[in-house]
Every structure is written in structure tokens, then in C-alpha cells.
N, C-alpha and C positions, 0 to 999 in steps of 0.2 A: 504494500499500499504505500503510495507516494506521499499522501496526505497523512500527517500524524497529528490530527487535532482532536482534542479531548471535548467531550460534551459541555464541560464548565467553561470552555474557552468562548469569548464573545467577539463577534465580528460587527463593525459598524459599516454597513454597506449603504451608501448614499444617505447617510444619516439615521438609518434604523439599525436596532440592535438584532444580531441574528446569532444562531449557533449551527453547528455543521451535525446535521442528523444522520446523514448516510454519506459514505465516502468510497470511492474505488481508485484505481490508478490513474484515471483519466478525468473523474468529475467529482464534485462535491455538492451535496444539496444543503442549502441553508435554509432554516426556518426561522421566523420571527420568534423572538424570545417572548413578546406579548401575544397571547392568544387572540386571534381576529385581527391581527395587524396586516394581514395580506397573505397572498399565496407563497409557497416556498419558491426560492429561486435556485436554479441549477446553472453551475459555472464550470466550465473545463478549466484545465490547467492554464491554457492560453489567455482565457478570459480573467482569471484570477491574476495572472501576470500582469495583464493590462490594468486592471483594477489597483494592483499595488503600486503601479508607476502613477497612478492619479491621485487626486485629492479625495476620492469617493470611498476608500478603504482603510480601516484602521483595525489592527488585531491587538486584543487585549487577553493575555494568557490567563487562564483560571488558576485556581490554587494548587491543582495537581501538576500542571505543567510548570508553574512558577518553581514548585519544589523539584521537579526533575531538572530543570535548568540550573537551580542553585547548587544541587548536588553535582551535576555535571561540571559546572564551572570551578569547583573544588578540585576536581580529578585532573583538569587540563583542558586545553583549548580543543584539542581533537575530539574529546568526549563531548564536549559542549556543543560542537558543529554537528554531531550525530543525534544529540538530544533534541536540538531546536527544530520545530516543525517548519517545513518548507512552505511557508505562508506566501 
């Protein structure tokens, strides 16, 4: 799996909070954190790359991802690169 997102991670896409409900090697389905805030959004790796380069994407790691990053940072930069999700 290319995407290594945790359900507690938050993604602000076009100003709305989402979470990644389903992920494969090529796509990720983002559902709104607030119920009834709209339909899920499906993005491919290429589309996510485009959004990351724009001002319409912000990634906020959840508590489990934050702890994984913190633990990897203590053991060295190579482990940190492997622990950080490719967002």
C-alpha cells in the first residue's frame, strides 16, 4: 500500500476536514469528518500530488501517526523517512 494514512489523520481539502476511509496502491477515498458535509472524494496519487502543490491541501497527523514519527525520529533519519506517510 503506497498510502500509509491512519484513520485519525486529518486532511483539509479545499478547506473541509476529511479522513482517508479506504486506500489502495493507486487511490484514496476521503470522507468528510462531519456527517452530512458532502459526498466522499476519490483522488489518485497524481491528483493528491497536484493538491499537495497547491494551497488546497493540508495534512495534520493524528496521535498514532505523531507517535510513530516521534519514535522514528529518535532512531535516525532513515527510519523517519520510512515512517512518514507519503502524503
